[in-house]
Every structure is written in C-alpha cells, then in structure tokens.
N, C-alpha and C positions, 0 to 999 in steps of 0.2 A: 947221686954222690952221698947225699946224707942218710939214705935209708939204711944201708949196712951198718953205718956208724950208730945210728939211733938204736937199731936192734940190739947190737952188741952192748952198747951203753945201758940200756934198760935191763938186759939180762944180767950184766955184771952187777949193776946197782942193786937189784933185787937179791942177787945170790949173796952179796956182801951184808946188806943191812936187813934182810928178812930173817927172822928167827922164829922158831916155833916155840910157843910157850906152853907151860903146863896148864892143862884145864881139866878139872875132874867134876864128876857129877855126884852131888850129895842127894841121894834118893833115899829118903826115910819115910816109911809108911806110917803116917800119923793120921788116924781118923780118916783114911782113905784119900788123904791129900798128898800132893807132891811138893817138895821144896825146890826153889829156883836153882838152876845150875849157877855155880860160881865160876867166874872168869878171873884169873889171877893176872895182874898187870905188874910186872917186876922191872927191875932196871935194864933189862936186856931188850925190852920191847921197843920196836920201832913201828912195826905194822904186823897186824894178824889178821887172818880170815876166820870167822866165826862160822863153823859148819854145823853145829849141833846146838839145840837149845830147846826150852819148854816153849811150846807153840799151840795155837789152835786157830781154827778157821771160822771167822764170823760170818757165816753165809748170808745173813740179812743185813749186815753192817749196822746193827741196832744195839749192840751190848755196850753199855756205858762203863766207863773206868771205875766208877763207885762200886760196881758189882764185883769187879776183878779184884779190887783191892781188899775184899774180904776173904779171910782164909777159908771160910766155908765154901767158897765158889772156885777154889783152886783145882778142883776136879776137872774143869774145863780144859786144862792144859795137859798135853801128853808130851813125853820125852820122845823127840825124834830128831833125826838128822835133817837139816834144812834142804831137803831135795827139791827138785823142780816142782813149781807150783803151777796150778791150773787156774788161769785167769778167766773168769766168766762175768757176765753182765746181767743184773747187778750183783753185788756181793764180793767185790775185789778187796776184802779186808782181812788181814791177818794180825794176831796178836803174839808177841813175843815176851818171854819173862826170863830174866836172868839176873845175876849179881856181879858186881865189879868189885874187885879187891885189889887195892894199891899195896903190893908187896914191897915197894921201894921205900927207903928211909927219908925220901924227900917229897915235898908237894909236887904233884905232877898235874899237867893238863892233858887229857886224852880227848880225841875226836872220833866219834862214832859216824860212820859213812854208810848211808842207805841208799845206794845209787838206784836211779830210774823210777823210785816211787813217787806217785803224784803228791801225796801228803803224808807226812810223818810227825807223830805226836808222841813224845816220851814222858812218862811220869816216873820220877825217881825220889829216894829219900834214903838218908843214912839209917842203917838198922837200929840205931840207938834213938831215933826219932820216930815220931808218929805222923809227921806232916809231909805229904808229897809236894813235890815242885814239878812244874811242867815246862817243856820247851817244844818248838815245832820248827820244821822245816819241809821242803817238798819242792819239786820242779815246777808245780803250777802255782806255788805260793809267791806273792810279790817278793821281790829281791830283799827289800828292807825289812820284811817280816820274818826272815829266816834267822835262825839262832846264830849260825856262823857262816855268814855269806861269803863264798868264794866261787866264782864262776857259776856254773849251773849244777853244783854238787850239793847233796843233801848231807850237810855236816851238822853234827850236834856236838858242842863243846862242854865236857864235864870236867871242872876242876876236883881232884880226889886228893885228900891228905894222907899221910902215911898210915898204913894199916886201917884205913877206912873201908868200910863195906857199904855198898850202895845197892839197894833193890831197885830194879828197873822193869817197867812195863813199856813196851813200845807198840804203838797202833800203826800199821802200814796200810796205806789204801792207795790204789791205782785206778785212774780212769783210763781204761784200756784204749778207748776210741780216741783219746787225746795224747797218747804216749808214743813218741816216735821210736823208743827203745824200751819196750815194757820189760819189767823185771821177770827173770826166769826162775829164780830160786829166792829163798828167804835168807841167803847168805849176807852178811855184813861184815864190814871192816872196822877194825879199831886201831888208830894211829896215835903215836905220840906227837903232840902238837908241834914241837919244833922240827921234827923230822918231815911232817906234812907240810909246814910252811917252806921248808927248803925245797921239797919236791914241787909244790905249786910255783916257786919262783923259778925253778928250772924249766917248767912247762911254759911258763910265760915267756921266758927268753926265746924259746924256739918258735913259740907263736909270734912273737915280735919280730923274729928274723923273716918268717914267712910273710907277715904283713908289710915288712919293710921292702921285700923284694917286690911284692905286688904294687906298693906305692911307687917305687922308682919306675916299674914298667908302665904304670898308669901315667905318671907325670911326663916321662919322656915321650910316650907315644901320643899323649895329649897335644904336646907342642907340634909334633910332626903333623897330626891331623888338622891343627889350626892353619899350618902353612900349606898343605896339600888338599884339604878337603875330600880326601879319599875315604869312601864308605867303608873299605876294609878296616881302616883305623878306628872308625866309630863303633863297629861291631866288636872290635877287639877291646876297646875301652869299656864297653858295657860288660863284656865277659869278665875282664879284670875286676871291675867294681862288684860284680856279683859274687866273684870268687872270695874277695876280701870279706863281704858280709858272711858268706857261708863258712869261711875258715873261722872267723870269729864265733860263729854259732857252734860249729863242730868242737870248738875248744871251750865252749860254755861261757864265752865273755860277753855275748850280746845282752844277756839278761842283766849284766852289771853295768854295761855301757848305757843301756836304756832303762835303768832302774827308776828314772823319773816317771815311767809309764807303769803303773801298778799292775795293769792287766796284760802286759806284755807277755810273761811267761804263758798264760793261758792261750794267747793267740800267737805264740812263737812259731808253731807249725804253718800256720797260713803264710807268715813272712818267709819261711824256708820254701814253701810252695812256689812263691813268686820268684824267688831267687833261682831255684833249680830250673823252673819252667823258662825263665829269661835266658839262663846259661844255655840251655838246650837249643832254644830257638835261634839265638844270636850265633852260636856255634855253627849251625847248619848254614845260616846266612853267610857267615864269614867263609866257610869252606866252599860253599857254592859260588860265591863271587870270586874268591881268590883263585880257585881252580878252574873258573870259567865252565862250570858243570853244565849250564843250559846249552852252550854251544858244543862242548866237546863230548858229553855224555847225556843225550836227550832222555834215554831210559831212566838213568839214576836221577835225573831232574824230577821226574814223576815220583820216583821213590821218596825223594826229599820232600816233596809236597805232601805226599801221604804220611810221612814220618812227623811233619809239622802239625798235620791235623791230629794224629794220634797223641802227640805231646799235649796238645791243648785239650783233648778229650780226657786224658789222664789227670791234667790239672783240675778240670772240673770235678771229676770224681774225688779227687784228694780233698777238694774243698768242702764237699758235702759228706764223705765218708772216708776219713783218714786212713783207717786201717786197711780197708780193701784197696784204697788208691795207692798205698805204700806198696803193697805186694805187686800191683800192676806196674808201678813206677820202676821197680827193680828189673822187672822184665823189659820194659821199655828203654831202660838204660842200656841193657845188654844189646837190644835190637839197634838203638842209636849208635852205640859204639861200633857194632859189626857194620852197619851201613857206611859210616864214615871212613872206617878202616878200609872197606873194599875200594871206595872211590879213591882214597889217597894211594893206596898200593897201585891201582891201575894208572894213577898219574905218575907214580915213580917209574913204573914199567914203560910208560910213555915218554919218559925223560923230561917231564914238565919241570921247568926251573923252579927251585925252592921246595918242590914237593917232598924231597928227603927231610927237610926240617919238619914239616908237618907229620911226617910217618914217625920220626923220633918222638916228637911231642905226643903223638897219639899213644905210643907205647908206654911212656911214663904216665900219661893220664889213665890209661887201661890198668896199669898195676895199682896206682893209687886207688882208683874207683873200685876195682874188684875186691882189694883188700878191705876197704871200708864197707861195701855192700855185703861181702861174705861174713864180715864180723857183725853187722847188723842182723843178718839171717842166722847168726850163731853157727855157722859152718866152720869158722875158725875162731880162736880165742878172742874174746872182747877185752883187749888190753888198750893201753894209752896209745901205742904206736898205731895199732889197727884203726881205732876209733877217732884219734885226734890228729895224728901226724901223717899218716899214709896218704890220704886224699889231699890235703894241703900241699904236701911235698911234691906229689905228682902234678898237681895244678900249677905250682910255682914253675917246675921245670917246663911244663906245657907252655906257659905263658912267656917264658924267657925264649924258648925255641920259636913259638909264633912271632915274638918280636924280631928275632933274627931272620925269619922268613920274610917278614915285611920290609926289614932294612936291606936285605939282599934284593929283594924285588925293586925296591927304589934305585939301587945301583944298576940293575938292568935296564929300568926305564931311562936312567940318566944316560947310560951309553947308547941306547936306542935313539934318544933325543939328539945326543951329539952327531950320530951318524945321519940322522935326518937333516940336521942343520947343515952339515957338509954338503949334502946332496942338494939342499935348497941353495946354498951359495952358488954351486956349480951351475944349477939351472938358471939362477939369476944372471950370471955372467952370459950364458947362452942367449937368455932372453934379451939382454942389452944389445948384444950383436944383431939379433933379428930385428929389434925394435928400430935400431938405426937405419937398417936396410929398408925396412918397410916405411919408415916416416917420410922419406923421400918420395916414395911411389905414392903414398897417401896425399901428399901435399898437391901433386899433379891431378890426382883424381878429385880432390876436394874442389878444385876450380871447375873441373868439368861437372861434378854433381851439383854445384851451386847453381849453375846455369839451368841444369836439368830440373832441379828442385823449384826454382822460381817458376818455370813453365808448369810444372805438375801442381804447384801451389795454386796457381790461377785456375787450372782445370778443377782442382778439388774444391775450391771456394764456390765455383759455379755449380758443381754437383751437390755441394753441401746445401746451397740455396734451394735446389730443386728438392732435395730430400726433406729439408725442413717444411717446405711447402706441402709436399706429399704427406708428411708425418701429421701436420695440422689438419689436413684433409681427412685423415683417418682417425686421429685421436683428439681428445680435448686439449686445448692449450695448456691448461693446468697440468695435465698428465704428461704433455710433451716436455714441458720445462723440467719436471721431475725426472723423466727419462734421460734427458741430456745432462743433468746435474749428477745423478747417482747411478745411471745405468739400468735402474728398474723402477717400477711404479708400485708403490705400496698400496694394497687395497684399503679403502677407507669405509668407516661405518658412519652412516648419516641417520639421525634420529627422525628426520621427516623429510619425505621426498614423494612427489607425485609421478606415477607411471601411466603412460596411455598406451594402449594396444588398439590397432585398427585391423579390420579384416573384411574382405569383399564377400558378399553373399553369393553363394552358388558359383564360386569362382571356377571350380572344376568343370562344371557344364559349360560355362562361357568359354573357358580355355579350349575345350574340345572342339569348338566351332570355329576357332581361329587358327591361323598358321603361326608357327613359333615366332616369325619375325614381327607379325602384327601384335602378338601377345607381349613380346618383349618391349616393342615400341610403346604400347598403352601403358605398361607398368613404370617404364622409365619416365614417361611424360608425368604420370600421376605422383610417382615418389619424388620426382624433381620439385614439383609443386609443394608437397608435403614438406620437403626440406626448406623451401623458402618460408613457408608459413611458421615452422617451429623455430627457425632462426630469427623471425620477426619477434616472437615472444620469449627469446632467450632460452629455449629448450635444447636438451641434448639428445641428438639421434643415437640410438643404441645399435639397432640393426633391422634388416628385413629378412624375413623368413618366408620364402615363397611369396604369397600375396599379402602377408601379414607385415604391418609396419610398427616398430616399437621405438618409444621415446620417453623422456623423462625430464621433469623440472626440478630445480634445486640441487643439482649436481652438475659438474664436480665442485662448483662453488656454491655453498648453501646460500639460500635467501628465503624471505618470508612470504613471498608472493608466487611461490611455485604452483599451488593449487589453482589460483585464479588464472595464472598464465597458461597452465595445461588446459583448463576447461575452455578458455577463449581459443586457443589453438585448435581444440577438438571441434568446437562449433564451426570455426572458419574452414577447416578441413572438410566437414560435412557440407557446408554451403558450396565449396569447390566442387565436390563429387556430384552434388545434386545439379549443379549448372552443367557439368560435363555430361551428366545423365540426359539432360534435355537436348544437348547439342547432337548426341549420338542418336536420340530418337528422331530428331529432325532429318538425319541422314539414313534412317531406317538401319541403324546399326544396333547390335546388342548393348544395352546400357549396363552400368556397373551401379551396384548398391553397396553401401558401407556400414558397418557396425563399429561403434567406438566405445570402449571401456576405459574407465579411469578410476584409480584408487590411490589413497594417500597413506603412507606409513613408512616404517624404517626399513632400510636396505643397506646393502654393502656393494660398493662400486670399485672397479679397478681393472687392471690389466693382468692377465695370467698367462703362463707360458712363455717359451723362449723364441718362437717363430710366429710370423704373421700375427702381430700384436693386434688385439681387439679390445676396445674398451666395452665392459659388460657390467651388468648388475645382477645381484642375487638376493634372495630372500622371500619370505612369504608375500610381501607386498607385490613383488613381480607376479607371483602365481594368481593372486587375487585379482590384479588388474586384467590378466588373461581370462579368467572366469567371467569377469564383469563384461568383457567384449563379447565372449560367447553367450552370455545370458542377456545381451541387449537386443536391440531390434534395428532393422534397416533405417538409414537416415536419422537415427537418433544417437544422442550422446548419453550412455549409461554410466552413472557414477555411484560410488559407494556412500554409505552413511558418514564415513570419516571425512570424505572429500566434501560432502554436502555441507557439514558443519563449518567448513572453511570458506564456502562460497556462498552459503544462503543469504548473506546480506547484500550480495550483488546479483545473483541470478535467481530467477524464479524457476522452482523445480517441482516435478511432479512425482508424488511418493508412489512407488510401485508395490510396496509391502516388503515382506520377508521372503526372498526368493531362495530356493535350495540350490546350492552349487556343489559341484563335485568335490567330495572328500573334505568339505568345510562346513557342512550343514547349511543353516539358513542365514541369509544376510540382507540388511536393509539396502534397497536400490532405488535410485532416483533417475528420471529423465530430465535433462536440463532444457528449459524453455526460454526463448528470447522473444522480444517484440519483433526482431527483424524476421522477414520472410526469406526463405531460400532463394 
C-alpha cells in the first residue's frame, strides 16, 4: 500500500526541490600547482551532488594534513571526476580539495554528507585567514563524537557568511572489512541545513510509522501468547522484535538510541548478525510449526534442517569475516526465501487453512528484501526508499499478515473445539444411559464376586505364606524384605566380608565309581550338614557349583566378627568331613577329602536378573577365595594374609610363605591350626 506512494513522493520531492547549481573549475597553472575547485552555494540550493573535485589516493594512509596545507605540495592532487573507487586493504584513504563560496546575501548553514565512509576528517579555513579548523564524523565514530549527529549519517555542518570563501581538505577513510555498505565513489552531497532537517523529520515519521505497526503487532500477540502459550506466537514475537531492531538499524537510528555505548558503531555489524540470524531461524521454526511441515512434508523438513545449519554457518563466517559473510548471506537469503516459498505454495495448493496469508506475506517480504539486497549489491540505485523503507515496509506487511494467519487459525481451533464439545456432550448422554443399565448388573455381580473374593483371599493368603517361606529359603531375609517393598533388590557394596570356598579332592574319580543316586545322596547329606554349620555361625550360603560349596560372612547384614565366624565354620566343616571319612573307611567305601580356602576383602552382593532370583557376590575377593581353596591342602583350612591379620589373636596359624596363584602373582597363605583333634 505504501510502496507506490513512497516512490512517487520521493521522485516528486526531489524533482521539485533539487536544483543543479553552477560550479566551475579554476585551473591556473602556477609553479606547477593546481588551485582547488570552487563550489558556488546560492539561494536556490537545497541539495547537490558533487561529482568532480581535486583528489588524490593516499595509498599508505600516512600523509599528514600539514603537508597538504602547503602550496608546494598541491601537486599531489589531480582534477578528476569522482568516479568509482577501488577499495583495498590497507590504504583505503582518499583526500579531496575544494572551495565553498556562499553566493547568497544571507548567513547560511550547509551540511556536507559523506555517506558510508568509516572516518571523515575535514580541515577548513576562510581564504582571508591562515588558521585551519577541523571537524570529524564517520559511521565507526562514536555518535557523540560526530560533528552533526543524525542517525548513522556522516554529516559535517559548516556555517558560511555571505560572499565568504572557504578552503576545504577532506580525508576519507573506510575500513572495508567493517563496512556493511562500503562507498563506491568519492561523490558527496551538499545540503542546505533547513532542507535537510525537514527531510530527516520526514524520514523519521515513516520509520516511526513502521515501528508503531511493529509495536502494535508485538503487544497484541504477546497478550495472545500469554493466554494460549502457543509456540507459534512465541516465534512470531521474536521475529517482530528483531524486525524492530533491524528497522531502526536500516534507518540509522540504533546508533543514536544506543549512543551511551561509545563502541556500538564499531560493533554494530555483529548486532545485525544476531538480529538477521535470529529472524531467519525463527521464521523457519514458525513456518515449520504453523504448516506442520514434519508431518506433511518430510522431505522439506530435512531441507529446513539443512537450511538452519547453513544459516548458523553463515553467521559464524559473518562474525569472523564480515565481507565474505555478507556475500554469502545474500545468497543464503535467496535460498531461504526460495525454500519457504516452495513450502508455502505447496500448502496453498493443498488447501491448508491460512496458507494464503503466509503466501501474501512472503510476496511482500520478498519484494522488500530483494529491493534492499539488490540496492546493497548496487544492482539498483541506492536511494532512501531502497535502503531505508523497502525492507521495513515489506516486513511490516509480512508481520500483519502473519498476525492475521495466527488469528484466523485461532478461529479455526475455536470452531473445532466447539464441535468436539458437542460430540463430547452427546457421548456423555449415551454413556449415562449405558452406565445406569450396567449399574444394576454390576450390583448383582458385586455380591457374587464378594463371596468369591473372600474364598480367593483365603487361598491367596495361604499361598503367600508358602511363597514367603520359599523365598526365605532362597534369599537372605534382608534381601527378601527389600524385594517385597520395592520389587527389586539393589546390589550393595561391602567394604569387608569373608568368603569361603570348599571343594572335594579327586571328586571326579570318586564320582566315576559311584552310581548317580549314591553320588547325589552323598552330596545332599554333606551339603545339608554344611548348611547347618554355617547357620550356626551366622554365615550366608551363596551357592553350590558341582562339588564346590560357597558361603560368606558379614553379608547381607555387616558385622565385625565375620572373619572369626568363617574360620570357625571352616574348621568345623573339616572336622565333619574327616569324621565322615573315617566312617566310610570302616564300611570299605571310598572316602572324601576336602580343601577349604578363606579370604577377606571388599565385595558386592545382591540379586540380578528378572527370573529365578539368586543371591550372589562379585569382586576380586571372591576370585581370591577360590584361588586359596585351589592352592590349599586336603583336610586343612587355607587362609589369606588378610584373614590371618583378623584371626591371629584367636587361632594359631602356620605360615606357608608366598604362594603363587593364577593371574594374581604371589600371596601370603596360612594353615589354621587348633588344639582340637579331628
């Protein structure tokens, strides 16, 4: 709506108020030097573009003004049109020389505008005087340090009296890598101050209009988001907020708003990187969620993810190489618009609700963005509309249409909810009828089931008692209680416990001479006696593995006597086996001989698995106890040095020396001796 109006307004404004003034070149050859070109400023002047001037290129950026002020050094300057300049690094410094002549009969204030230059220094004096004065400006200069600060413009204000002639030297410098719009020529503008102030006021009015639209959209949708907590509104609010910052920057007002930060102009580009990257990312997130891209277009969902990665990579490049990143960013922007356009057009073709609003919004955004991008690339004229108004106008219309889409979507959701509520009410009525019908049936069944439950409860209680007794026979009481409370038994770490292994000597040869029934009968008899002995000393049976028997003291309930208890149990087991041995010899049966190994140390104990629960222990202590049993002797109790230190005050032990064991090196071992005879 505003784009055609703005274009016509600007063209008409400039046609009426722009006049071309006379300017002539005084070239007098005096000792090989050139005199500065004189620019006549008369009453008809409102604005003029200076296209020709004395200038030279300071390739090393080292020439001081004091040298240029000497007439003998004017040979540096050449008369030339201010054609396109080549910016290189280092050495982006140019000098201009000219004269300003106020041909009006009144005191006037004129503004010189050197757009896009990083630093501008002007040295000027009345031709009747000898002393130069200086002023400075520049887009990288702190706002408060600029001569005539207005937005992000490079303005120099010069008051000139009637018929006064002023000599001017201007030093132009640009940091190419820090300039978002580097200058392409040495052209500069001269404005009459009152005209320029009116023009700046006019620009501010339109920027304020854009900012007002953004603010209204932001506040309205903020209230909606607080009510709905819909992420679409959150994404929308972030986009609007970034557009506000970006619009203020494109119009040059961020530097004035943030003038309390002296270094802001120098780092303004990084601020813009954050804004543009945020807009791109949240626009993708908004379209992705609003149009249900993951569910409806899986392929384009992958493209969206790739585009997000590309945007983040470009932001990283922009941060470290602004010039290269800017060129890449323009291409990424085109790709960004193309991808969003394809998805939105597909949604329109699929008749997805509110997709038409997004398509219209995209068209306005594309027009504004393309005009701004093409202007920055110098493919179209760099004027106020193209650089300041095109993108904000497109963005405003885009946000308004996005807001319409969100609002229309709420109406659709409201209608859907109303229809769902009607269906729910109908279902509730049907359910009430069914509920009354089934209530009577249930009351009769409840009586029947109550009697059945009572009988079942008695059966369950009896079975429960059997199960608990069986569980206590399988697992320790401590572990059983934990299983009943939590449904699982957590393995526990014990800093000190004593493990005992027993094993029959030459069991395989003995077993080969016996029937299976006799073998099982002997093992059952023997191990049952072992069970009684370890229960006597408060030990915990772990398991039997063939003819091996494994138990431990100090678990699952820790105590301080586990080493003594285990050694006592080991000795009593040996006494039992030796007695059994003599009984078998009396009956001319093959006797059994037993090795016992005991070791004390840390271990972990608990129940693992889901089926056939078994209490077990793990750790190097278990392995060492097994090695001690294997390294022991028949009819003897073999203990480690660790166990010995805990029982030496009670039992007399025979030191065996350091005995090598498998995979563990050498280890101190002892035979336990007692005054009792077997």
